PDB file with one MODEL, atoms N, CA, C and O in Angstrom:
MODEL        1
ATOM      1  N   MET A   1       0.858  -1.169   0.000  1.00  0.00           N
ATOM      2  CA  MET A   1       0.000   0.000   0.000  1.00  0.00           C
ATOM      3  C   MET A   1       0.895   1.220   0.000  1.00  0.00           C
ATOM      4  O   MET A   1       1.871   1.292   0.747  1.00  0.00           O
ATOM      5  N   ARG A   2       0.561   2.158  -0.826  1.00  0.00           N
ATOM      6  CA  ARG A   2       1.302   3.408  -0.906  1.00  0.00           C
ATOM      7  C   ARG A   2       0.319   4.530  -1.156  1.00  0.00           C
ATOM      8  O   ARG A   2      -0.764   4.309  -1.697  1.00  0.00           O
ATOM      9  N   THR A   3       0.693   5.726  -0.764  1.00  0.00           N
ATOM     10  CA  THR A   3      -0.088   6.876  -1.175  1.00  0.00           C
ATOM     11  C   THR A   3       0.586   7.462  -2.393  1.00  0.00           C
ATOM     12  O   THR A   3       1.772   7.231  -2.629  1.00  0.00           O
ATOM     13  N   GLY A   4      -0.142   8.192  -3.141  1.00  0.00           N
ATOM     14  CA  GLY A   4       0.460   8.786  -4.322  1.00  0.00           C
ATOM     15  C   GLY A   4      -0.581   9.288  -5.296  1.00  0.00           C
ATOM     16  O   GLY A   4      -1.783   9.130  -5.079  1.00  0.00           O
ATOM     17  N   PRO A   5      -0.116   9.885  -6.356  1.00  0.00           N
ATOM     18  CA  PRO A   5      -1.037  10.447  -7.355  1.00  0.00           C
ATOM     19  C   PRO A   5      -1.495   9.381  -8.339  1.00  0.00           C
ATOM     20  O   PRO A   5      -1.225   9.474  -9.536  1.00  0.00           O
ATOM     21  N   PHE A   6      -2.196   8.359  -7.826  1.00  0.00           N
ATOM     22  CA  PHE A   6      -2.571   7.229  -8.678  1.00  0.00           C
ATOM     23  C   PHE A   6      -3.409   7.660  -9.869  1.00  0.00           C
ATOM     24  O   PHE A   6      -3.222   7.157 -10.977  1.00  0.00           O
ATOM     25  N   GLY A   7      -4.321   8.580  -9.650  1.00  0.00           N
ATOM     26  CA  GLY A   7      -5.189   8.999 -10.746  1.00  0.00           C
ATOM     27  C   GLY A   7      -4.432   9.597 -11.909  1.00  0.00           C
ATOM     28  O   GLY A   7      -4.895   9.530 -13.048  1.00  0.00           O
ATOM     29  N   SER A   8      -3.281  10.178 -11.646  1.00  0.00           N
ATOM     30  CA  SER A   8      -2.538  10.823 -12.727  1.00  0.00           C
ATOM     31  C   SER A   8      -1.678   9.840 -13.501  1.00  0.00           C
ATOM     32  O   SER A   8      -1.273  10.141 -14.624  1.00  0.00           O
ATOM     33  N   VAL A   9      -1.388   8.677 -12.938  1.00  0.00           N
ATOM     34  CA  VAL A   9      -0.535   7.720 -13.635  1.00  0.00           C
ATOM     35  C   VAL A   9      -1.322   6.513 -14.147  1.00  0.00           C
ATOM     36  O   VAL A   9      -0.803   5.752 -14.963  1.00  0.00           O
ATOM     37  N   LEU A  10      -2.539   6.324 -13.697  1.00  0.00           N
ATOM     38  CA  LEU A  10      -3.369   5.225 -14.174  1.00  0.00           C
ATOM     39  C   LEU A  10      -4.437   5.763 -15.120  1.00  0.00           C
ATOM     40  O   LEU A  10      -5.005   6.833 -14.901  1.00  0.00           O
ATOM     41  N   HIS A  11      -4.689   5.009 -16.156  1.00  0.00           N
ATOM     42  CA  HIS A  11      -5.713   5.374 -17.129  1.00  0.00           C
ATOM     43  C   HIS A  11      -6.786   4.288 -17.147  1.00  0.00           C
ATOM     44  O   HIS A  11      -6.577   3.195 -16.619  1.00  0.00           O
ATOM     45  N   ALA A  12      -7.918   4.586 -17.745  1.00  0.00           N
ATOM     46  CA  ALA A  12      -9.021   3.630 -17.788  1.00  0.00           C
ATOM     47  C   ALA A  12      -8.576   2.282 -18.345  1.00  0.00           C
ATOM     48  O   ALA A  12      -9.069   1.239 -17.916  1.00  0.00           O
ATOM     49  N   SER A  13      -7.658   2.298 -19.288  1.00  0.00           N
ATOM     50  CA  SER A  13      -7.198   1.040 -19.892  1.00  0.00           C
ATOM     51  C   SER A  13      -6.346   0.200 -18.941  1.00  0.00           C
ATOM     52  O   SER A  13      -6.107  -0.977 -19.210  1.00  0.00           O
ATOM     53  N   ASP A  14      -5.882   0.793 -17.823  1.00  0.00           N
ATOM     54  CA  ASP A  14      -5.071   0.061 -16.854  1.00  0.00           C
ATOM     55  C   ASP A  14      -5.906  -0.780 -15.891  1.00  0.00           C
ATOM     56  O   ASP A  14      -5.387  -1.709 -15.274  1.00  0.00           O
ATOM     57  N   TYR A  15      -7.186  -0.465 -15.759  1.00  0.00           N
ATOM     58  CA  TYR A  15      -8.042  -1.167 -14.815  1.00  0.00           C
ATOM     59  C   TYR A  15      -8.568  -2.473 -15.405  1.00  0.00           C
ATOM     60  O   TYR A  15      -8.842  -2.565 -16.602  1.00  0.00           O
ATOM     61  N   VAL A  16      -8.704  -3.486 -14.536  1.00  0.00           N
ATOM     62  CA  VAL A  16      -9.225  -4.790 -14.945  1.00  0.00           C
ATOM     63  C   VAL A  16     -10.372  -5.179 -14.025  1.00  0.00           C
ATOM     64  O   VAL A  16     -10.537  -4.599 -12.952  1.00  0.00           O
ATOM     65  N   GLN A  17     -11.166  -6.159 -14.445  1.00  0.00           N
ATOM     66  CA  GLN A  17     -12.304  -6.628 -13.660  1.00  0.00           C
ATOM     67  C   GLN A  17     -11.863  -7.453 -12.451  1.00  0.00           C
ATOM     68  O   GLN A  17     -12.447  -7.331 -11.375  1.00  0.00           O
ATOM     69  N   ASP A  18     -10.841  -8.289 -12.621  1.00  0.00           N
ATOM     70  CA  ASP A  18     -10.398  -9.166 -11.541  1.00  0.00           C
ATOM     71  C   ASP A  18      -8.884  -9.095 -11.449  1.00  0.00           C
ATOM     72  O   ASP A  18      -8.178  -9.707 -12.250  1.00  0.00           O
ATOM     73  N   GLY A  19      -8.389  -8.351 -10.475  1.00  0.00           N
ATOM     74  CA  GLY A  19      -6.954  -8.177 -10.322  1.00  0.00           C
ATOM     75  C   GLY A  19      -6.602  -7.820  -8.893  1.00  0.00           C
ATOM     76  O   GLY A  19      -7.240  -8.277  -7.945  1.00  0.00           O
ATOM     77  N   VAL A  20      -5.591  -7.007  -8.756  1.00  0.00           N
ATOM     78  CA  VAL A  20      -5.118  -6.566  -7.448  1.00  0.00           C
ATOM     79  C   VAL A  20      -5.807  -5.239  -7.130  1.00  0.00           C
ATOM     80  O   VAL A  20      -5.677  -4.283  -7.894  1.00  0.00           O
ATOM     81  N   PRO A  21      -6.538  -5.166  -6.016  1.00  0.00           N
ATOM     82  CA  PRO A  21      -7.241  -3.927  -5.672  1.00  0.00           C
ATOM     83  C   PRO A  21      -6.263  -2.791  -5.369  1.00  0.00           C
ATOM     84  O   PRO A  21      -5.192  -3.006  -4.801  1.00  0.00           O
ATOM     85  N   ILE A  22      -6.649  -1.600  -5.755  1.00  0.00           N
ATOM     86  CA  ILE A  22      -5.887  -0.403  -5.420  1.00  0.00           C
ATOM     87  C   ILE A  22      -6.521   0.168  -4.166  1.00  0.00           C
ATOM     88  O   ILE A  22      -7.668   0.613  -4.193  1.00  0.00           O
ATOM     89  N   ILE A  23      -5.789   0.157  -3.083  1.00  0.00           N
ATOM     90  CA  ILE A  23      -6.288   0.658  -1.806  1.00  0.00           C
ATOM     91  C   ILE A  23      -5.781   2.082  -1.625  1.00  0.00           C
ATOM     92  O   ILE A  23      -4.578   2.338  -1.688  1.00  0.00           O
ATOM     93  N   THR A  24      -6.701   2.993  -1.404  1.00  0.00           N
ATOM     94  CA  THR A  24      -6.340   4.393  -1.210  1.00  0.00           C
ATOM     95  C   THR A  24      -6.770   4.846   0.181  1.00  0.00           C
ATOM     96  O   THR A  24      -7.420   4.099   0.911  1.00  0.00           O
ATOM     97  N   THR A  25      -6.411   6.045   0.533  1.00  0.00           N
ATOM     98  CA  THR A  25      -6.799   6.582   1.840  1.00  0.00           C
ATOM     99  C   THR A  25      -8.319   6.701   1.963  1.00  0.00           C
ATOM    100  O   THR A  25      -8.849   6.704   3.074  1.00  0.00           O
ATOM    101  N   GLU A  26      -9.013   6.798   0.852  1.00  0.00           N
ATOM    102  CA  GLU A  26     -10.481   6.863   0.873  1.00  0.00           C
ATOM    103  C   GLU A  26     -11.094   5.622   1.516  1.00  0.00           C
ATOM    104  O   GLU A  26     -12.169   5.699   2.110  1.00  0.00           O
ATOM    105  N   HIS A  27     -10.419   4.482   1.401  1.00  0.00           N
ATOM    106  CA  HIS A  27     -10.940   3.237   1.946  1.00  0.00           C
ATOM    107  C   HIS A  27     -10.875   3.191   3.473  1.00  0.00           C
ATOM    108  O   HIS A  27     -11.483   2.314   4.087  1.00  0.00           O
ATOM    109  N   PHE A  28     -10.153   4.116   4.091  1.00  0.00           N
ATOM    110  CA  PHE A  28     -10.015   4.125   5.543  1.00  0.00           C
ATOM    111  C   PHE A  28     -11.030   5.039   6.230  1.00  0.00           C
ATOM    112  O   PHE A  28     -11.012   5.166   7.455  1.00  0.00           O
ATOM    113  N   LYS A  29     -11.902   5.668   5.471  1.00  0.00           N
ATOM    114  CA  LYS A  29     -12.867   6.599   6.061  1.00  0.00           C
ATOM    115  C   LYS A  29     -13.752   5.946   7.102  1.00  0.00           C
ATOM    116  O   LYS A  29     -14.118   6.582   8.090  1.00  0.00           O
ATOM    117  N   ASN A  30     -14.102   4.683   6.897  1.00  0.00           N
ATOM    118  CA  ASN A  30     -14.983   3.982   7.841  1.00  0.00           C
ATOM    119  C   ASN A  30     -14.201   3.273   8.937  1.00  0.00           C
ATOM    120  O   ASN A  30     -14.802   2.631   9.799  1.00  0.00           O
ATOM    121  N   GLY A  31     -12.880   3.374   8.923  1.00  0.00           N
ATOM    122  CA  GLY A  31     -12.075   2.762   9.960  1.00  0.00           C
ATOM    123  C   GLY A  31     -11.611   1.349   9.657  1.00  0.00           C
ATOM    124  O   GLY A  31     -10.880   0.756  10.451  1.00  0.00           O
ATOM    125  N   SER A  32     -12.022   0.799   8.521  1.00  0.00           N
ATOM    126  CA  SER A  32     -11.575  -0.538   8.146  1.00  0.00           C
ATOM    127  C   SER A  32     -11.586  -0.675   6.630  1.00  0.00           C
ATOM    128  O   SER A  32     -12.220   0.109   5.922  1.00  0.00           O
ATOM    129  N   LEU A  33     -10.883  -1.672   6.155  1.00  0.00           N
ATOM    130  CA  LEU A  33     -10.833  -1.920   4.722  1.00  0.00           C
ATOM    131  C   LEU A  33     -12.002  -2.795   4.295  1.00  0.00           C
ATOM    132  O   LEU A  33     -12.482  -3.610   5.082  1.00  0.00           O
ATOM    133  N   PRO A  34     -12.467  -2.636   3.054  1.00  0.00           N
ATOM    134  CA  PRO A  34     -13.526  -3.515   2.573  1.00  0.00           C
ATOM    135  C   PRO A  34     -13.028  -4.954   2.477  1.00  0.00           C
ATOM    136  O   PRO A  34     -11.872  -5.187   2.122  1.00  0.00           O
ATOM    137  N   LEU A  35     -13.869  -5.896   2.784  1.00  0.00           N
ATOM    138  CA  LEU A  35     -13.497  -7.304   2.723  1.00  0.00           C
ATOM    139  C   LEU A  35     -13.671  -7.889   1.325  1.00  0.00           C
ATOM    140  O   LEU A  35     -13.083  -8.920   1.001  1.00  0.00           O
ATOM    141  N   ILE A  36     -14.472  -7.234   0.508  1.00  0.00           N
ATOM    142  CA  ILE A  36     -14.742  -7.706  -0.849  1.00  0.00           C
ATOM    143  C   ILE A  36     -14.192  -6.674  -1.829  1.00  0.00           C
ATOM    144  O   ILE A  36     -14.442  -5.477  -1.688  1.00  0.00           O
ATOM    145  N   LYS A  37     -13.445  -7.143  -2.818  1.00  0.00           N
ATOM    146  CA  LYS A  37     -12.821  -6.207  -3.748  1.00  0.00           C
ATOM    147  C   LYS A  37     -13.742  -5.766  -4.880  1.00  0.00           C
ATOM    148  O   LYS A  37     -13.361  -4.918  -5.687  1.00  0.00           O
ATOM    149  N   ASP A  38     -14.950  -6.329  -4.952  1.00  0.00           N
ATOM    150  CA  ASP A  38     -15.908  -5.900  -5.970  1.00  0.00           C
ATOM    151  C   ASP A  38     -16.182  -4.409  -5.820  1.00  0.00           C
ATOM    152  O   ASP A  38     -16.424  -3.919  -4.717  1.00  0.00           O
ATOM    153  N   GLY A  39     -16.141  -3.706  -6.926  1.00  0.00           N
ATOM    154  CA  GLY A  39     -16.399  -2.271  -6.892  1.00  0.00           C
ATOM    155  C   GLY A  39     -15.161  -1.431  -6.628  1.00  0.00           C
ATOM    156  O   GLY A  39     -15.203  -0.208  -6.754  1.00  0.00           O
ATOM    157  N   MET A  40     -14.065  -2.073  -6.266  1.00  0.00           N
ATOM    158  CA  MET A  40     -12.814  -1.345  -6.038  1.00  0.00           C
ATOM    159  C   MET A  40     -12.030  -1.282  -7.347  1.00  0.00           C
ATOM    160  O   MET A  40     -12.100  -2.211  -8.151  1.00  0.00           O
ATOM    161  N   PRO A  41     -11.287  -0.202  -7.569  1.00  0.00           N
ATOM    162  CA  PRO A  41     -10.441  -0.192  -8.757  1.00  0.00           C
ATOM    163  C   PRO A  41      -9.370  -1.267  -8.625  1.00  0.00           C
ATOM    164  O   PRO A  41      -8.821  -1.474  -7.543  1.00  0.00           O
ATOM    165  N   GLN A  42      -9.073  -1.955  -9.735  1.00  0.00           N
ATOM    166  CA  GLN A  42      -8.108  -3.052  -9.713  1.00  0.00           C
ATOM    167  C   GLN A  42      -7.207  -2.983 -10.933  1.00  0.00           C
ATOM    168  O   GLN A  42      -7.620  -2.543 -12.006  1.00  0.00           O
ATOM    169  N   VAL A  43      -5.972  -3.424 -10.752  1.00  0.00           N
ATOM    170  CA  VAL A  43      -5.014  -3.516 -11.857  1.00  0.00           C
ATOM    171  C   VAL A  43      -4.571  -4.962 -12.005  1.00  0.00           C
ATOM    172  O   VAL A  43      -4.771  -5.774 -11.102  1.00  0.00           O
ATOM    173  N   SER A  44      -3.970  -5.281 -13.142  1.00  0.00           N
ATOM    174  CA  SER A  44      -3.512  -6.653 -13.378  1.00  0.00           C
ATOM    175  C   SER A  44      -2.366  -7.001 -12.436  1.00  0.00           C
ATOM    176  O   SER A  44      -1.691  -6.115 -11.910  1.00  0.00           O
ATOM    177  N   LYS A  45      -2.156  -8.276 -12.231  1.00  0.00           N
ATOM    178  CA  LYS A  45      -1.066  -8.721 -11.362  1.00  0.00           C
ATOM    179  C   LYS A  45       0.281  -8.296 -11.921  1.00  0.00           C
ATOM    180  O   LYS A  45       1.193  -7.984 -11.155  1.00  0.00           O
ATOM    181  N   MET A  46       0.427  -8.277 -13.245  1.00  0.00           N
ATOM    182  CA  MET A  46       1.677  -7.849 -13.859  1.00  0.00           C
ATOM    183  C   MET A  46       1.928  -6.365 -13.597  1.00  0.00           C
ATOM    184  O   MET A  46       3.052  -5.979 -13.275  1.00  0.00           O
ATOM    185  N   ASP A  47       0.900  -5.530 -13.731  1.00  0.00           N
ATOM    186  CA  ASP A  47       1.055  -4.104 -13.437  1.00  0.00           C
ATOM    187  C   ASP A  47       1.426  -3.893 -11.979  1.00  0.00           C
ATOM    188  O   ASP A  47       2.243  -3.030 -11.659  1.00  0.00           O
ATOM    189  N   TYR A  48       0.823  -4.684 -11.094  1.00  0.00           N
ATOM    190  CA  TYR A  48       1.139  -4.598  -9.670  1.00  0.00           C
ATOM    191  C   TYR A  48       2.605  -4.944  -9.425  1.00  0.00           C
ATOM    192  O   TYR A  48       3.291  -4.235  -8.689  1.00  0.00           O
ATOM    193  N   LEU A  49       3.089  -6.023 -10.032  1.00  0.00           N
ATOM    194  CA  LEU A  49       4.481  -6.436  -9.837  1.00  0.00           C
ATOM    195  C   LEU A  49       5.450  -5.393 -10.365  1.00  0.00           C
ATOM    196  O   LEU A  49       6.473  -5.120  -9.737  1.00  0.00           O
ATOM    197  N   ILE A  50       5.139  -4.810 -11.509  1.00  0.00           N
ATOM    198  CA  ILE A  50       6.000  -3.766 -12.070  1.00  0.00           C
ATOM    199  C   ILE A  50       6.054  -2.569 -11.123  1.00  0.00           C
ATOM    200  O   ILE A  50       7.130  -2.027 -10.870  1.00  0.00           O
ATOM    201  N   ALA A  51       4.908  -2.158 -10.603  1.00  0.00           N
ATOM    202  CA  ALA A  51       4.866  -1.023  -9.670  1.00  0.00           C
ATOM    203  C   ALA A  51       5.610  -1.340  -8.386  1.00  0.00           C
ATOM    204  O   ALA A  51       6.297  -0.481  -7.833  1.00  0.00           O
ATOM    205  N   LEU A  52       5.477  -2.569  -7.910  1.00  0.00           N
ATOM    206  CA  LEU A  52       6.167  -2.985  -6.690  1.00  0.00           C
ATOM    207  C   LEU A  52       7.681  -2.951  -6.886  1.00  0.00           C
ATOM    208  O   LEU A  52       8.404  -2.440  -6.031  1.00  0.00           O
ATOM    209  N   LEU A  53       8.160  -3.486  -7.991  1.00  0.00           N
ATOM    210  CA  LEU A  53       9.590  -3.453  -8.283  1.00  0.00           C
ATOM    211  C   LEU A  53      10.093  -2.033  -8.438  1.00  0.00           C
ATOM    212  O   LEU A  53      11.166  -1.694  -7.940  1.00  0.00           O
ATOM    213  N   PHE A  54       9.321  -1.196  -9.129  1.00  0.00           N
ATOM    214  CA  PHE A  54       9.705   0.191  -9.325  1.00  0.00           C
ATOM    215  C   PHE A  54       9.826   0.913  -7.986  1.00  0.00           C
ATOM    216  O   PHE A  54      10.789   1.649  -7.767  1.00  0.00           O
ATOM    217  N   SER A  55       8.868   0.714  -7.095  1.00  0.00           N
ATOM    218  CA  SER A  55       8.892   1.403  -5.799  1.00  0.00           C
ATOM    219  C   SER A  55      10.012   0.854  -4.916  1.00  0.00           C
ATOM    220  O   SER A  55      10.554   1.583  -4.085  1.00  0.00           O
ATOM    221  N   PHE A  56      10.360  -0.407  -5.083  1.00  0.00           N
ATOM    222  CA  PHE A  56      11.423  -0.997  -4.277  1.00  0.00           C
ATOM    223  C   PHE A  56      12.783  -0.393  -4.627  1.00  0.00           C
ATOM    224  O   PHE A  56      13.618  -0.186  -3.746  1.00  0.00           O
ATOM    225  N   PHE A  57      13.001  -0.115  -5.898  1.00  0.00           N
ATOM    226  CA  PHE A  57      14.288   0.401  -6.335  1.00  0.00           C
ATOM    227  C   PHE A  57      14.362   1.920  -6.380  1.00  0.00           C
ATOM    228  O   PHE A  57      15.395   2.474  -6.754  1.00  0.00           O
ATOM    229  N   ASN A  58      13.295   2.598  -6.009  1.00  0.00           N
ATOM    230  CA  ASN A  58      13.311   4.070  -5.970  1.00  0.00           C
ATOM    231  C   ASN A  58      13.131   4.599  -4.586  1.00  0.00           C
ATOM    232  O   ASN A  58      13.121   5.813  -4.386  1.00  0.00           O
TER     233      ASN A  58
ENDMDL
END
């Protein structure tokens, strides 16, 4: 989980129906995370791995 300008680097074509949920600070408004990822923005597992590697080396 990271904070950042996700909206500026992700485009509609980056989102998938079944992938890794993008958790933002908005999800903490109720004090807990949603248990079901339906309705949450999601990216592919490959996009997630690329972002994880990028953040690890920067």
